[in-house]
N, C-alpha and C positions, 0 to 999 in steps of 0.2 A: 502493499500500500504507499504509494508516493508520501512525502512528508511536506507539508502546504504548512502557510505563515497565512492563511484565512485567520482559523482561528483569533492572534493575535491582532491583526489588520484590524478584525471587525471593534478592535478597542480603543485603536488610533482615535477617533472622533472623538469620541467621551472624554477621552488622556486630553486631549490638546484643549477642552473649554475647562477640565476640572485648571492645567494648569496656565491659563492665560485668567480664570479668577485668581489663583493663589500670585499671579504677575503683577494685579491690578496692584497689590500693598505695597511690591520693590517700587512702584509706582511712584506714591509721594505720601506713605505712612510711616512716622515717626521711627526714627534708627535706622527697618529697613530701606525705607523709601531715598537714603540719606545721599547726595551727591557727591559726597566724599570716599562712597563706596562703588570699586570698577563697577562698571555696567556690567562684564563678563563675570563679578563676582553674582552680582544679582541676578544673571540669568542661571547660573550652578546652581545657585540655594533654589529658585523657583523650583528648575527640574527635578530636583534632587527629592524637594518636598514635593511633587509632582507624584514621583513615582513610589514614596511613602504613605501617600493619603490616599490614592487613588485602588489600591485592592482593600482597603478601610471601610471605605465607602461599598465596597461588593458583597458587604456581610452578610447572611442571610437575615432578614428582619427589621433592618432598619430601612427607613424611608429610602433614603440615597439609594440603595438596590434595587429598588424601584424604578425611580430616575434613571439610572446608570443603564440599567438593562434595557430603558425603551430604547432608547440610544444604539443600546451596543446588538439587539436584532434587529431594528429598523434601519440603521445606517444614518447617512444624510447625505443629499445633493449638497457639490460645491458654493449651492449659491449661499443655499441655506446654513452650509457650516459657517461661511464668511459672519453673517450676520450676530449665529448666536455666539460666536469668540469677539466678537466686537462689546457684547454685550456679560459676557462672562468676564472682560476686561473691565469694564465702565462700573459692575460690581464690584470685584477686587479696590476701585477707585473709590469708590464711595466708601464702601466702609477706612481706608486707608484717611479720605480727607476730614471722614466723620471726627480719626481719634487727632488728626491733624489740627484741629480746629483751638484748642485749648493752649496749643503751643504757641499759635501764630497769636491769642490774644496777649498772651506773656508779656511778644515781641512788641504789639501795637502799644501795649501799657508803657514799655519801656522808651518807645518813642515821644509818644505823652508829656512825659516826665524829663526824657530831656531838653524837650522842645520847653518845659518851663523853667527849667532851669540855664537854659544860654546853651550847653552842650549841645547841641543840633550837629554843629559843625563838625562834631571829635564822630566821624565816620571810620569805623571799621568793614572789613568785608569778610560778610557770612559763605561758607565757602556752604552749610550744611543747607543753603535756601540759594544761592548763588545769588547773594545779592548786599549790599550795604546797609551794616545796620549802627546803629550811636553804641555809644557804651553801654548806658543802662540795657537799650534789649537786648546788645549780647552777654551782659547779664542775669538778666531774664531768662532771655533763651537755654543756655543753660543748666541756669536752674531748672525750666520746666521739663528739657530732657534725661536732668539726674531725676527729678521727679517718677514721670513716666518710666524709667527704667527698675527706676524703687520700688516701685507700686506693682511693678509685673505687666504693664503695660504693652509690651511684646508676648506674651505669652495671649495675653486676653484678646490681643489681634490676630494670632494666630486662632486658637480655640475659637475664634467669630465665625471668620472662613471658611473655617472648618463643619462645622455649626450649622452654614448656612448652606452646604450640600445636601442637609434633610429637610429644608424647609422652601428651600428657591429652588425647583429641576432646573436641571442643563440647559441653557438656553432658554430658562422663562423667565428672566429677571426682566421686567417695566418700570421706566420712570415713569412713575404715575403720581394723582398727589398725595399719596401716602411717601413718596419717597421725598416728594416736595417740601413736605408739611416736615420730617424727620432735620431735614437739612435747615430750613429756615429756623425752625426752631431754635437749633443747633448755635447757626450763627447769631442769631439772639442772644442765649448765650455767651458767644463769643464776646458780641461787648460791653456784657453786662460783666463780666469778669475784668474786662481790660480798665471798666470806670471805676470799680470798686479797688484794684490794685493801683490806680494813678489815682484816687481824687484824695488819699489822706494829706498826699505830696504836693497837690494843688493845691487846698486849703491851705498848708502853713505856707506856701508859696507867694497866694494872694494876700495874707497877713503878713506878711516880710513885703511884698510891695507897697502898701498901704501905708508899713510901721517908717519905710525909706521914704517914700511921697511923703509924711508930719514930718520927717528929722528937715529934709529939704525947704520943708517951707519956714520952716522954724528956726531953722541952723541953713542959710543959706552961703554961707561962708565955707561949708562944707563941702567936698568934691560926691557926690554923691554915688555915681559912676563908678569912681574907684574903690568902694565901701560895697556900692550893695550890689555888683554883678559878684564876685569874691564871696559874700554872703549868702548868697543865695544858692553859688554850688555847694556850699561850706554845709548850710543846711538842707541842702537836697540831698546827699549826702548821709549823714548825718540821721535823717529820716530814714531812710531807703534800710541801714545796715540798722536800725531799733525793730523796723518793719517788718524782715525780711522773713522771720519765724512766722509772722499772720501771712504775710505774701503767701510760703510756701504751705501755709495749710489751706487758703483759698485753693490755689491749683490743685491740690492733692485733690480736694473735692471735686470741684468742676472736671478733673479728667476722670476720677471715676463715674459720676452721674454723664461722663459722655460715652467712657466705654460702655455701661449698662446698658444706655439707649440703643446702642450701635448692638449690640448681644441677643437683650427682647424683643429689638424690631425684625434679626435675622432669623431669631428664634431660637438660638443656642439655650 
């Protein structure tokens, strides 16, 4: 009896969709989608994970076994395959993007803080996002990445993607109103976190500005420009040092909430 590759080739369409859904989180997700990781390494990780995850999906009794089995038994045309792969990649990107929003919120708070402290011109290149950032935004970004790793965000992210195979059929993801509501809600939470982190310093800087204006009016002989700007920076740095623990607690809560929303939405 001749040996053929047909039994293996029948699994290729389903495996490709599994691989592209996993690949989505290597595009934009925190840590896993970092620009500092070479593209070849990301592709290797996606391939290895897909080879590990695919046999798990075929376990009898799991909902994913029925979804994968349907693709294996009936096959797919080339045109249908292209659209299905694109939607699988989009699903992975949506999950990664949702997990990235709290980190972007921290960086946005840093931009706001630096603009008020007068440090907006002190830009640094952030290779993680391939963009320039201010000093405080870089500090908040590194703090957010540390918190993400400490709470096991990378493991939760992978578990969310793997669990989504039991609830979202291969090629069955659609961008509908529920997905848009999820993303809009997470965007709103991102801006809320950014302003909650920046609000204490904004209030202190506002009071410092009023005090400097009062001094300038009562003591006109004093050069307020030579005193006000350094004082504002010193006060701002002092507030950041004192409030770092509170900022970390707020960021931790927002990250956990974002990851839990993604997990619940995709049914992990």
